[in-house]
C-alpha positions as CSV (number, residue, x, y, z in Angstrom):
1,M,216.4,106.0,55.2
2,H,216.7,109.7,54.5
3,K,216.3,112.1,51.6
4,P,216.8,115.8,52.1
5,G,214.3,118.5,51.0
6,D,212.9,121.9,51.9
7,V,210.3,120.1,54.0
8,I,210.8,116.7,55.6
9,L,208.1,114.1,56.2
10,G,208.6,111.2,58.6
11,G,207.5,107.6,58.2
12,L,207.2,104.7,60.6
13,F,206.9,101.2,59.0
14,E,207.3,97.6,59.9
15,V,210.3,96.6,57.8
16,H,211.1,93.8,60.2
17,Y,208.5,91.8,62.0
18,T,210.4,90.9,65.2
19,S,213.2,92.1,67.4
20,V,215.6,90.5,69.8
21,F,216.2,92.3,73.1
22,P,219.7,92.1,74.6
23,E,220.1,90.1,77.8
24,L,220.7,92.6,80.6
25,T,223.5,91.8,83.0
26,F,225.7,93.8,85.3
27,T,228.9,92.5,83.7
28,S,228.3,92.5,80.0
29,E,228.8,95.4,77.7
30,P,225.5,97.2,76.6
31,T,224.3,95.9,73.2
32,Q,221.7,97.3,70.8
33,L,218.3,95.8,70.0
34,S,218.4,93.6,67.0
35,C,215.6,93.7,64.3
36,Q,215.1,90.4,62.6
37,G,212.7,88.8,60.0
38,F,212.7,91.0,56.9
39,D,209.1,91.8,55.9
40,P,208.8,92.5,52.1
41,P,205.3,94.0,52.4
42,G,206.5,96.3,55.1
43,F,209.4,97.4,53.0
44,R,207.0,98.0,50.1
45,H,205.0,100.2,52.4
46,A,208.0,102.3,53.1
47,M,208.9,102.5,49.4
48,T,205.3,103.6,48.6
49,M,205.9,106.7,50.7
50,A,209.1,107.4,48.9
51,F,207.4,106.9,45.6
52,A,204.6,109.3,46.5
53,I,207.0,112.0,47.6
54,E,209.0,111.5,44.4
55,E,205.8,111.8,42.4
56,I,204.8,115.0,44.2
57,N,208.2,116.5,43.6
58,R,207.7,115.9,39.8
59,S,204.3,117.6,39.9
60,A,204.0,121.1,38.4
61,D,200.7,121.8,40.2
62,L,201.3,120.5,43.7
63,L,204.0,122.3,45.8
64,P,205.7,123.6,42.6
65,N,208.4,125.6,44.5
66,V,209.0,123.2,47.4
67,T,211.0,119.9,47.4
68,L,209.8,117.3,49.9
69,G,212.2,115.0,51.6
70,Y,211.6,112.1,54.0
71,S,213.0,110.2,56.9
72,L,211.8,106.6,57.1
73,Y,212.2,104.5,60.2
74,D,211.7,100.8,60.9
75,N,209.6,100.0,64.1
76,C,210.6,96.3,64.0
77,A,207.0,95.5,65.2
78,T,208.3,96.5,68.6
79,L,206.8,99.3,70.7
80,V,210.0,100.5,72.2
81,I,211.7,100.8,68.8
82,G,208.8,102.5,67.2
83,F,208.4,104.9,70.0
84,S,212.1,105.8,70.0
85,A,211.9,106.4,66.2
86,A,208.9,108.7,66.6
87,L,210.7,110.7,69.2
88,S,213.8,110.9,67.0
89,L,211.6,112.2,64.2
90,A,209.9,114.8,66.4
91,S,213.1,116.1,68.0
92,G,215.3,115.8,64.9
93,R,218.0,114.1,67.0
94,E,219.1,110.5,67.3
95,E,220.9,108.7,70.0
96,D,224.5,108.1,69.1
97,S,224.1,104.4,69.7
98,L,221.5,104.2,66.9
99,L,223.6,106.0,64.3
100,Q,225.2,103.8,61.6
101,E,228.5,104.6,59.9
102,A,228.2,107.0,56.9
103,C,224.7,108.0,57.9
104,V,223.7,111.4,59.2
105,G,220.8,112.4,61.5
106,P,217.8,113.7,59.7
107,P,216.4,117.2,60.3
108,P,213.1,117.7,62.1
109,V,210.0,116.6,60.3
110,L,206.7,118.5,59.7
111,G,204.4,115.5,59.7
112,I,204.6,111.7,60.2
113,V,203.0,108.9,58.2
114,G,202.4,105.9,60.5
115,D,202.3,103.9,62.7
116,S,200.7,100.7,61.5
117,F,199.7,99.4,64.9
118,S,197.0,100.9,67.1
119,T,198.9,100.4,70.3
120,F,202.0,102.0,68.8
121,S,200.0,104.9,67.5
122,I,198.4,105.4,70.9
123,A,201.7,105.6,72.7
124,T,203.3,107.7,70.0
125,S,200.4,110.2,69.7
126,D,200.2,110.6,73.5
127,V,203.7,112.1,73.4
128,I,203.9,113.5,69.9
129,G,200.6,115.3,70.4
130,L,202.3,117.5,72.9
131,F,204.4,118.9,70.0
132,K,201.2,119.3,67.9
133,L,203.0,117.3,65.2
134,P,200.4,115.8,62.8
135,I,200.5,112.0,62.5
136,V,198.6,110.4,59.7
137,S,198.3,106.6,60.2
138,Y,197.5,104.2,57.4
139,F,196.6,101.1,59.4
140,A,195.8,102.0,63.0
141,T,192.0,101.4,63.4
142,C,191.3,101.5,67.1
143,S,188.2,103.6,67.7
144,C,190.0,105.0,70.8
145,L,192.2,107.1,68.5
146,S,189.1,109.1,67.5
147,D,189.3,110.8,70.9
148,R,190.2,114.4,69.8
149,Q,190.8,115.5,73.4
150,R,193.5,112.9,73.9
151,F,194.9,112.7,70.4
152,P,194.5,116.2,68.9
153,S,197.1,115.7,66.1
154,F,196.2,112.2,65.0
155,F,194.7,111.6,61.6
156,R,194.2,108.4,59.6
157,T,193.3,107.3,56.1
158,I,191.9,104.0,57.2
159,P,188.4,103.9,58.8
160,S,188.0,103.6,62.5
161,D,187.0,100.2,64.0
162,A,183.7,101.8,65.0
163,F,182.7,101.8,61.3
164,Q,184.1,98.2,60.9
165,V,182.0,96.9,63.7
166,R,178.9,98.4,62.2
167,A,179.8,96.9,58.8
168,M,180.3,93.5,60.4
169,I,176.9,93.7,62.2
170,Q,175.3,94.6,58.9
171,I,176.7,91.5,57.3
172,L,175.4,89.4,60.2
173,Q,171.9,91.0,59.7
174,H,172.1,90.4,55.9
175,F,172.5,86.7,56.4
176,G,170.3,86.4,59.4
177,W,173.1,85.2,61.7
178,T,172.0,86.0,65.2
179,W,174.3,83.7,67.3
180,A,178.1,84.1,66.9
181,G,181.4,84.0,68.7
182,L,183.9,86.7,68.9
183,L,187.7,86.4,69.1
184,V,189.9,89.4,69.6
185,S,193.6,90.2,70.0
186,D,195.1,91.1,73.3
187,D,195.8,94.7,72.5
188,D,194.0,98.0,72.0
189,Y,192.9,96.9,68.6
190,G,191.0,93.9,69.8
191,L,190.0,95.0,73.3
192,H,188.2,98.1,72.2
193,V,186.3,96.0,69.7
194,S,185.2,93.5,72.3
195,R,183.8,96.4,74.5
196,S,181.7,97.8,71.7
197,F,180.7,94.8,69.7
198,Q,178.1,93.3,72.0
199,P,176.3,96.6,72.8
200,D,176.2,97.6,69.2
201,L,174.9,94.2,68.2
202,A,172.2,94.3,70.8
203,A,171.2,97.8,69.9
204,S,170.8,96.8,66.3
205,G,168.5,93.9,67.2
206,G,170.9,91.6,65.3
207,G,171.5,88.9,67.9
208,C,173.9,88.0,70.7
209,L,177.4,86.7,71.2
210,A,177.8,83.1,72.4
211,Y,181.3,83.8,73.7
212,T,184.1,86.4,73.6
213,E,187.7,85.2,73.9
214,I,191.0,87.0,73.9
215,L,193.8,85.5,71.7
216,P,197.2,85.6,73.4
217,W,200.3,87.2,72.1
218,G,203.1,84.7,71.4
219,N,202.8,81.0,71.1
220,D,200.6,79.7,74.0
221,P,199.3,76.2,73.1
222,V,197.5,75.7,76.4
223,E,195.4,78.9,76.1
224,L,194.8,78.4,72.3
225,G,193.7,74.8,73.0
226,R,191.2,76.1,75.6
227,I,189.8,78.7,73.1
228,V,189.4,76.1,70.4
229,E,187.6,73.8,72.8
230,V,185.1,76.6,73.6
231,M,184.5,77.0,69.8
232,K,183.9,73.3,69.4
233,K,181.4,73.0,72.3
234,S,179.5,76.2,71.3
235,T,176.4,76.0,69.2
236,A,177.5,79.1,67.4
237,R,178.7,78.3,63.9
238,V,179.8,81.9,63.1
239,V,183.2,83.0,64.4
240,I,184.2,86.7,64.2
241,V,187.9,87.4,64.6
242,F,189.3,90.9,65.2
243,A,193.0,90.1,65.4
244,H,196.3,90.3,63.6
245,Q,197.7,87.9,61.0
246,I,200.1,86.3,63.5
247,H,197.2,85.5,65.9
248,M,195.3,83.7,63.1
249,I,198.4,81.7,62.1
250,Q,198.8,80.5,65.7
251,L,195.0,79.9,66.1
252,M,194.7,77.9,62.9
253,K,197.5,75.5,64.0
254,E,195.3,74.5,66.9
255,V,192.1,74.4,64.7
256,V,193.9,72.0,62.3
257,R,195.2,69.9,65.2
258,Q,191.7,69.5,66.6
259,N,190.2,69.3,63.1
260,V,187.4,71.9,63.8
261,T,185.4,72.3,60.5
262,G,182.0,73.6,59.6
263,L,182.6,77.1,60.9
264,Q,181.7,80.3,59.1
265,W,184.7,82.7,59.7
266,M,184.4,86.4,59.5
267,A,187.6,88.3,59.2
268,S,188.6,91.8,60.2
269,E,190.6,94.0,57.9
270,A,193.8,93.0,59.8
271,W,193.9,89.5,58.3
272,T,191.2,89.3,55.5
273,S,193.9,89.7,52.8
274,A,196.6,87.5,54.4
275,A,197.9,85.3,51.6
276,V,199.6,83.0,54.1
277,L,196.2,81.8,55.4
278,Q,194.9,81.1,51.9
279,S,196.9,78.0,51.5
280,P,195.2,74.7,50.3
281,D,195.8,73.0,53.7
282,L,193.9,75.7,55.5
283,M,191.2,76.4,53.0
284,M,189.3,73.3,54.0
285,Y,188.8,75.1,57.3
286,L,188.7,78.8,56.1
287,G,186.9,78.3,52.8
288,G,183.9,80.6,52.6
289,T,185.4,83.2,54.9
290,L,183.8,86.6,54.7
291,G,186.1,89.5,55.4
292,I,186.1,93.2,55.6
293,A,189.0,94.7,53.7
294,I,190.3,98.2,53.6
295,R,189.9,100.1,50.3
296,R,192.0,98.8,47.4
297,G,193.5,101.2,45.1
298,E,195.8,101.5,42.1
299,I,199.1,103.5,42.1
300,P,200.4,103.8,38.5
301,G,204.2,103.6,38.3
302,L,204.7,102.1,41.7
303,R,206.0,98.7,40.4
304,D,208.6,100.4,38.1
305,F,209.7,102.4,41.1
306,L,210.1,99.3,43.2
307,L,212.1,97.6,40.4
308,H,214.8,100.4,40.7
309,I,215.1,100.1,44.5
310,R,218.7,99.2,45.4
311,P,219.1,99.2,49.1
312,D,222.6,97.6,48.9
313,R,224.1,100.7,47.3
314,E,225.0,103.8,49.3
315,D,224.8,106.1,46.4
316,N,221.5,105.3,44.7
317,T,221.1,107.6,41.8
318,N,217.9,105.9,40.5
319,N,216.1,106.4,43.8
320,G,217.9,109.5,45.0
321,N,218.2,108.1,48.5
322,S,221.0,108.1,51.0
323,M,221.1,104.8,52.9
324,C,223.2,103.0,55.4
325,R,225.4,100.3,54.0
326,F,224.3,96.8,54.8
327,A,226.7,94.4,56.5
328,P,228.2,91.7,54.3
329,A,225.7,88.8,53.7
330,P,226.5,85.7,55.8
331,A,227.3,82.5,54.2
332,A,223.9,81.1,55.1
333,W,222.3,83.5,52.6
334,M,224.1,81.9,49.6
335,E,221.8,80.3,47.0
336,A,221.4,76.5,46.8
337,A,223.8,76.4,43.9
338,G,226.4,78.0,46.0
339,A,226.7,81.3,44.1
340,L,226.3,84.5,46.2
341,C,223.6,87.0,44.9
342,T,225.3,90.0,43.4
343,G,222.3,92.4,43.5
344,D,222.4,92.8,39.7
345,E,219.9,90.0,39.0
346,D,216.9,90.9,36.8
347,I,213.8,90.4,38.9
348,E,211.3,92.1,36.7
349,N,209.7,88.9,35.5
350,V,210.0,87.1,38.8
351,E,206.9,86.8,41.0
352,T,208.0,88.2,44.4
353,E,205.9,89.4,47.3
354,F,207.8,92.7,47.3
355,L,206.8,93.4,43.6
356,D,203.2,92.3,43.9
357,V,201.1,95.4,43.4
358,S,197.9,93.7,42.4
359,N,196.2,94.2,45.7
360,L,197.3,97.6,47.1
361,R,195.4,98.3,50.3
362,P,197.8,99.6,53.0
363,E,199.9,101.1,50.2
364,Y,196.9,103.0,48.9
365,N,196.3,104.4,52.4
366,I,200.0,105.4,52.6
367,Y,199.7,107.1,49.2
368,K,196.7,109.0,50.4
369,A,198.4,110.0,53.7
370,V,201.4,111.5,51.9
371,Y,199.2,113.4,49.5
372,A,197.0,114.6,52.4
373,L,200.1,116.2,54.0
374,A,201.2,117.5,50.7
375,Y,197.9,119.1,49.9
376,A,197.7,120.6,53.3
377,L,201.2,122.1,52.9
378,D,200.2,123.4,49.4
379,D,197.1,125.1,50.8
380,L,199.3,126.6,53.6
381,L,201.8,128.0,51.1
382,R,199.2,129.5,48.9
383,C,198.0,131.7,51.7
384,E,197.9,135.4,50.7
385,P,199.4,137.9,53.1
386,G,196.7,139.6,55.2
387,G,194.2,136.8,54.6
388,G,195.7,134.0,56.7
389,P,194.0,132.1,59.5
390,F,196.6,132.8,62.2
391,S,197.0,135.8,64.5
392,S,196.5,139.2,62.8
393,H,195.5,137.3,59.7
394,S,199.0,136.2,59.1
395,C,200.3,133.3,57.0
396,A,202.9,130.7,57.6
397,A,206.3,130.8,55.9
398,V,208.5,127.8,54.9
399,Q,211.5,129.3,56.7
400,S,209.6,129.3,60.1
401,L,207.0,126.7,59.5
402,Q,205.5,125.0,62.6
403,P,203.8,121.6,62.7
404,W,200.7,123.1,64.3
405,Q,200.2,125.4,61.4
406,L,200.2,122.4,59.0
407,M,197.7,120.6,61.3
408,Y,195.3,123.5,60.8
409,Y,195.2,123.0,57.1
410,L,195.3,119.2,57.4
411,E,192.0,119.3,59.2
412,K,190.4,121.0,56.2
413,V,192.1,119.1,53.4
414,N,189.8,117.7,50.7
415,F,191.0,116.2,47.4
416,T,190.3,113.4,45.0
417,T,192.9,110.7,44.1
418,P,193.6,109.7,40.5
419,F,191.8,106.5,41.5
420,G,188.6,108.5,42.1
421,D,188.4,108.4,45.9
422,E,187.7,111.6,47.9
423,V,190.1,112.1,50.8
424,S,189.1,114.3,53.8
425,F,189.0,114.1,57.5
426,D,186.0,114.5,59.9
427,E,186.1,116.4,63.2
428,N,187.8,113.3,64.8
429,G,190.5,113.0,62.2
430,D,188.8,109.9,60.7
431,A,188.6,109.2,57.0
432,L,185.6,108.4,54.9
433,P,184.7,104.7,55.8
434,I,184.8,102.6,52.6
435,Y,185.3,98.9,52.7
436,D,185.5,95.9,50.3
437,I,183.7,92.8,51.4
438,M,185.8,89.7,50.5
439,N,184.9,86.1,50.2
440,W,187.5,83.3,50.3
441,Q,186.6,80.6,47.8
442,W,188.1,77.1,47.6
443,L,188.2,76.0,44.0
444,P,187.6,72.4,42.8
445,D,191.2,72.1,41.6
446,G,192.5,72.8,45.1
447,G,193.3,76.5,44.3
448,T,192.0,79.5,46.2
449,K,190.4,82.7,45.1
450,V,189.3,85.8,46.9
451,H,186.3,87.5,45.4
452,L,184.5,90.8,46.1
453,V,180.5,89.0,46.4
454,D,179.0,92.9,46.9
455,S,179.6,95.5,49.6
456,M,176.8,96.1,52.1
457,E,177.5,99.8,52.0
458,C,178.0,101.4,48.6
459,S,179.7,104.7,48.2
460,S,179.1,107.1,45.4
461,C,181.9,107.7,43.0
462,P,182.8,111.4,42.3
463,E,181.0,113.1,39.4
464,D,183.5,112.3,36.8
465,F,184.0,108.7,37.9
466,W,182.1,105.4,37.7
467,S,182.4,102.1,39.4
468,S,184.5,99.4,37.7
469,P,182.9,96.2,36.3
470,Q,183.8,94.5,39.6
471,R,182.3,97.5,41.5
472,D,185.4,97.5,43.7
473,H,186.8,100.9,42.8
474,C,186.0,104.1,40.8
475,V,187.3,104.5,37.3
476,P,187.1,107.6,35.1
477,K,183.9,107.8,33.1
478,K,184.1,107.6,29.3
479,T,183.6,110.9,27.6
480,E,181.4,111.4,24.5
481,F,181.2,114.3,22.1
482,L,181.2,114.8,18.4
483,S,184.9,114.3,17.8
484,Y,187.1,115.1,14.8
485,H,188.6,111.6,15.2
486,E,185.5,109.4,14.9
487,P,184.0,108.4,11.6
488,L,180.9,110.6,12.0
489,G,182.9,113.7,12.8
490,I,185.4,113.0,10.0
491,C,182.5,112.7,7.5
492,L,180.9,115.9,8.6
493,T,184.2,117.8,8.7
494,T,185.0,116.6,5.2
495,A,181.6,117.6,3.9
496,S,182.0,121.1,5.5
497,L,185.4,121.6,3.9
498,M,184.1,120.4,0.6
499,G,181.2,122.8,0.7
500,T,183.6,125.6,1.5
501,V,185.8,124.7,-1.4
502,F,182.8,124.4,-3.8
503,S,181.6,127.8,-2.7
504,A,185.0,129.3,-3.3
505,V,185.2,127.6,-6.7
506,V,181.8,129.0,-7.7
507,L,182.8,132.4,-6.4
508,G,185.9,132.2,-8.5
509,I,183.9,131.2,-11.6
510,F,181.5,134.1,-11.1
511,I,184.3,136.6,-10.5
512,H,186.2,135.4,-13.6
513,H,183.0,135.6,-15.7
514,R,181.6,138.7,-14.0
515,S,181.3,140.6,-17.3
516,T,179.2,137.9,-19.0
517,P,175.4,138.4,-19.3
518,M,174.6,135.4,-17.2
519,V,176.4,136.8,-14.1
520,R,175.3,140.4,-14.7
521,A,171.7,139.4,-15.4
522,N,171.4,137.8,-11.9
523,N,172.6,140.7,-9.8
524,S,176.3,139.9,-9.5
525,E,176.9,141.9,-6.3
526,L,174.3,139.9,-4.4
527,S,175.5,136.7,-5.9
528,F,179.0,137.4,-4.7
529,L,177.7,138.2,-1.2
530,L,175.5,135.1,-1.2
531,L,178.5,132.9,-2.0
532,V,180.5,134.4,0.8
533,S,177.7,133.8,3.2
534,L,177.4,130.2,2.0
535,K,181.1,129.8,2.8
536,L,180.5,131.1,6.3
537,C,177.6,128.7,6.7
538,F,179.8,125.7,5.7
539,L,182.6,126.8,8.0
540,C,180.3,127.5,11.1
541,S,179.4,123.8,11.1
542,L,183.0,123.1,12.3
543,L,182.2,124.8,15.6
544,F,179.8,122.0,16.4
545,I,182.6,119.4,16.1
546,G,185.1,118.8,18.9
547,R,184.9,119.0,22.7
548,P,182.6,121.9,23.7
549,R,184.4,124.9,25.1
550,A,182.9,128.1,26.5
551,W,183.9,130.1,23.4
552,T,182.7,127.5,20.9
553,C,179.3,127.1,22.7
554,Q,178.8,130.9,22.6
555,L,180.1,131.3,19.0
556,R,178.5,128.3,17.3
557,H,174.9,129.4,17.3
558,A,175.7,133.1,16.9
559,A,177.8,132.3,13.8
560,F,175.2,129.9,12.5
561,G,172.3,132.3,13.0
562,I,174.1,135.4,11.5
563,S,175.5,133.4,8.5
564,F,172.2,132.0,7.5
565,V,170.3,135.3,7.9
566,L,172.9,136.9,5.7
567,C,172.4,134.1,3.2
568,V,168.6,134.2,3.3
569,S,168.6,138.0,3.2
570,C,170.5,138.0,0.0
571,I,168.0,135.5,-1.5
572,L,165.0,137.6,-0.3
573,V,166.4,140.8,-1.8
574,K,167.1,138.9,-5.1
575,T,163.5,137.8,-5.1
576,L,162.3,141.4,-4.5
577,V,164.5,142.6,-7.3
578,V,163.0,140.0,-9.7
579,L,159.5,141.2,-8.8
580,A,160.6,144.9,-9.1
581,V,162.1,144.3,-12.6
582,F,158.9,142.6,-13.8
583,K,156.7,145.4,-12.4
584,A,159.0,148.0,-14.0
585,S,158.6,146.4,-17.4
586,K,154.9,147.2,-17.3
587,P,153.5,150.6,-18.3
588,G,153.9,153.1,-15.5
589,G,156.0,150.8,-13.3
590,G,159.4,152.4,-13.9
591,A,159.3,154.3,-10.6
592,T,159.5,151.0,-8.8
593,L,163.1,150.3,-9.6
594,K,164.3,153.4,-7.7
595,W,163.4,151.6,-4.5
596,F,165.6,148.7,-5.4
597,G,168.9,150.2,-6.4
598,S,172.3,148.8,-5.3
599,V,172.4,151.0,-2.2
600,Q,168.9,149.9,-1.1
601,Q,169.8,146.3,-1.7
602,R,172.9,146.5,0.5
603,G,171.0,148.4,3.1
604,T,168.2,145.9,3.2
605,V,170.6,143.0,3.7
606,L,172.5,144.9,6.4
607,V,169.3,145.8,8.3
608,L,167.9,142.2,8.2
609,T,171.3,140.8,9.3
610,S,171.6,143.4,12.0
611,V,168.4,142.2,13.5
612,Q,169.8,138.7,13.9
613,A,173.0,140.1,15.3
614,A,170.9,142.0,17.9
615,I,169.0,138.8,18.8
616,C,172.3,136.9,19.3
617,T,173.8,139.7,21.4
618,A,170.8,139.8,23.7
619,W,170.9,136.0,24.0
620,L,174.6,135.9,24.8
621,V,174.3,138.7,27.4
622,S,171.2,137.4,29.1
623,A,171.7,133.6,29.1
624,S,174.8,132.6,27.3
625,P,175.2,129.0,26.0
626,A,177.8,127.1,28.0
627,P,179.5,123.6,28.0
628,Y,177.8,121.0,30.2
629,K,178.7,117.6,31.5
630,N,175.5,115.6,31.0
631,T,175.3,112.3,33.0
632,Q,171.6,111.7,32.4
633,Y,171.9,109.8,29.2
634,H,174.4,107.2,30.6
635,N,175.5,106.5,34.1
636,D,179.0,105.4,33.1
637,K,179.5,108.1,30.4
638,I,179.9,111.8,30.4
639,V,178.3,113.5,27.4
640,Y,179.8,116.9,26.7
641,E,177.3,119.2,25.2
642,C,176.4,122.9,24.9
643,V,173.3,123.9,26.8
644,V,171.6,126.7,24.9
645,G,171.2,128.8,28.1
646,S,167.9,130.4,26.9
647,T,165.5,128.2,25.0
648,I,163.6,131.4,24.0
649,G,166.8,132.9,22.6
650,F,167.5,129.8,20.5
651,A,163.8,129.7,19.4
652,V,163.8,133.4,18.3
653,L,167.1,132.9,16.4
654,L,165.7,129.9,14.5
655,G,162.3,131.6,14.1
656,Y,163.8,134.7,12.5
657,I,165.7,132.5,10.0
658,G,162.5,130.6,9.3
659,L,160.4,133.8,8.8
660,L,162.9,135.2,6.2
661,A,163.0,131.8,4.5
662,V,159.2,131.4,4.3
663,L,158.9,135.0,3.0
664,S,161.5,134.3,0.4
665,F,159.8,131.1,-0.6
666,L,156.3,132.7,-0.9
667,L,157.6,135.7,-3.0
668,A,159.7,133.4,-5.2
669,F,156.7,131.1,-5.6
670,L,154.6,134.0,-6.8
671,A,157.2,135.1,-9.3
672,R,158.1,131.6,-10.6
673,N,156.0,132.0,-13.8
674,L,157.0,135.5,-14.7
675,P,158.0,135.8,-18.4
676,D,161.8,135.9,-18.5
677,N,164.4,133.9,-20.3
678,F,166.3,132.9,-17.2
679,N,163.8,133.5,-14.3
680,E,165.8,133.2,-11.1
681,A,162.6,133.0,-9.1
682,K,162.2,129.4,-10.1
683,L,165.6,128.6,-8.8
684,I,164.9,130.5,-5.6
685,T,161.6,128.7,-5.1
686,F,163.3,125.3,-5.5
687,S,166.2,126.2,-3.2
688,M,164.0,127.7,-0.5
689,L,161.7,124.6,-0.7
690,I,164.8,122.4,0.1
691,F,165.9,124.8,2.8
692,C,162.5,124.9,4.6
693,A,162.1,121.1,4.3
694,V,165.5,120.5,5.9
695,W,164.8,122.8,8.8
696,V,161.3,121.6,9.4
697,A,162.7,118.0,9.7
698,F,165.5,119.3,11.9
699,V,163.5,120.4,14.8
700,P,162.0,117.1,15.9
701,A,165.2,115.2,15.0
702,Y,167.2,117.6,17.1
703,I,164.9,117.3,20.1
704,N,164.9,113.5,20.0
705,S,168.6,113.1,19.5
706,P,170.8,112.5,22.6
707,G,174.2,113.9,23.2
708,K,176.6,114.2,20.3
709,Y,173.9,113.1,17.9
710,A,172.0,116.3,18.5
711,D,175.1,118.2,17.3
712,A,175.4,115.9,14.4
713,V,171.8,116.5,13.4
714,E,172.4,120.3,13.5
715,V,175.6,120.0,11.5
716,F,173.8,117.8,8.9
717,A,170.9,120.4,8.7
718,I,173.4,123.2,8.2
719,L,175.3,121.3,5.5
720,A,172.2,119.9,3.7
721,S,170.6,123.3,3.5
722,S,173.8,125.0,2.4
723,F,174.5,122.4,-0.3
724,G,170.8,122.8,-1.3
725,L,171.1,126.5,-1.8
726,L,174.5,126.2,-3.5
727,V,173.4,123.6,-6.0
728,A,169.9,124.9,-6.7
729,L,170.9,128.5,-7.1
730,F,174.3,128.2,-8.8
731,G,174.3,124.8,-10.4
732,P,172.3,125.7,-13.5
733,K,174.3,129.0,-13.9
734,C,177.7,127.2,-13.7
735,Y,176.4,124.7,-16.2
736,I,175.7,127.4,-18.7
737,I,178.8,129.4,-17.9
738,L,181.2,126.4,-18.2
739,L,179.5,123.9,-20.5
740,R,177.0,126.0,-22.7
741,P,178.8,129.2,-23.3
742,E,176.7,129.8,-26.4
743,R,173.7,130.4,-24.2
744,N,175.7,132.9,-22.1
745,T,174.9,135.8,-24.4
746,K,172.6,138.7,-24.2
747,K,170.7,137.6,-27.3
748,A,170.2,134.1,-26.0
749,I,168.9,135.4,-22.6
750,M,166.6,138.0,-24.2
751,S,165.2,135.8,-26.9
752,R,164.3,132.8,-24.8
753,G,162.0,134.8,-22.7
754,H,159.5,134.8,-25.6
755,A,160.1,131.3,-26.9
756,K,157.5,128.7,-26.2
């Protein structure tokens, strides 16, 4: 199966699980090998690679200017076929006898995903390694493949059996099982385990093996009968099996025949998820089995991709593949009703093994293997001229790309999957060892269920991820910040906008009535400036709502501090003007007013506000506030907040506002009983009392509020103090201007000052 591209990746998969060799004679014509026994999971594995490449080609971030293609081969679970396919991929040429009509030979590949068998991978890597062509296996676990001298270009996204043996021994130690039997398959996968298991078990002080037996390939009833007899006669009740699914199927036939029950089975990753062994007739023997399973993952969109696979069509526009045309289906393939399948049947709602994506384990490894090659290629192509790792600091080019150049970057690849797993390779090309511990349960109704019970070795999820409720994979952490879309954020936003509108309305009223005695008697210029500053105070609270960004974190406190100092400065100057006017009314006090003219008032406000601006500038330059992902409040939640950077800077900012507010309050309090018809000092006293009370309560509330509630407390303090100033200072004036115009006269204002 082939798809063209700028760079081609190869794949080796078990699409058929057996093959028939031709009978060799001197007289008959040479015939080809025949692959038989279509394997739906194996075909799903191949399609997972196709899906991953299609997904990468759609990505705007990964390999944006390169199109990946693929050449996928079927190894038919036969070494000679898998080896021949690997050589075809490496050389870019096929034997004419293997070419099908209407198919063309694929171009050379830059990397290979596969093989699934350890023995196949050993044979392939021995030869392909000479080409320095990187091979990333998704299922070959033999610890022998970690030999970097012999297999320099071999990588894998499944852990080595060396790690699996250690995990198995830890399970034995956990349950205190010190006497067990070991069954292994007659291949590199099983034989390497048998050599290391007993020494590792003895070194850990965990016990001994009662027996070690090798399960034969093929159906050998005599040998299987002998092995089961050994199991029956042994006093060891724990049986550890490192073998393939086919070995267990054959072994269990003999176990059922001899009715051997009461054994605690421990499964290697090769058969721990085998659904064929979880049938009701076998669960009375295998119920309670503990197994080590390779990491399960989720691949969004894979099932929809599988639904559109049409291998019977040569021109497949949905999948974009060019395939060989299948031979006509024999009559034996016809359905029971007699109608031949057309290929247009709707299988979306049909439970089939091919479409079952609920337990993606090998597929997840394939997905990671493809992405590992893609990320390595992406890093290679992002090399800047003159800064490359090759001779004379050169970089590789797509036009003359060599496999050994990709291998250099593959050794250093490090990325995180959407599922939350980190993917990298150690010095031996091995992946991070992560396993799921499975338990086969036989339900009272006769059904079966496979549970995760808890892993002996826990791996930490990446910073932005947390374990799922089942603790079997990483899921993105929930995020928390004061959002515009939640009720609290909506209420605060509404209050902020209402305050801004009210300030604008009051400003409009004062501008419209600027010639009236009420407005003129209360220093109209400072009143206008005060209303503008209150609008800024209301608006700056919006910077505390929404996901913290670098600019909002830096701007929010600076805008808040400067706006409030501008506001309080106006109030302070107003208070000083009231005192100056009263003092000027006394004999000999006329000279006082020259110090409080309009120029001096503006200058005082400007100087006081400039001090706060200088404080904010020094704060931002020395230790600027910044967004921060806080995971201390909740393990499963990321709280986005702004760290102040410098606590001293924040304290000085608040302290300066507090100093001006207290000074304004004290001066207004002293002037509250001055004889005047409309003594603004009383209003200032009341407004500053509200202001100080709000901010005194704010400090402990802010310190003790976690996450977004700290921002909410600060926004509430801003809004409450702003509304307090707006209502206390301008409410009575607007009441007289709008509702009691008869009191908005010079005579009324001057006469009431002497009325008792």
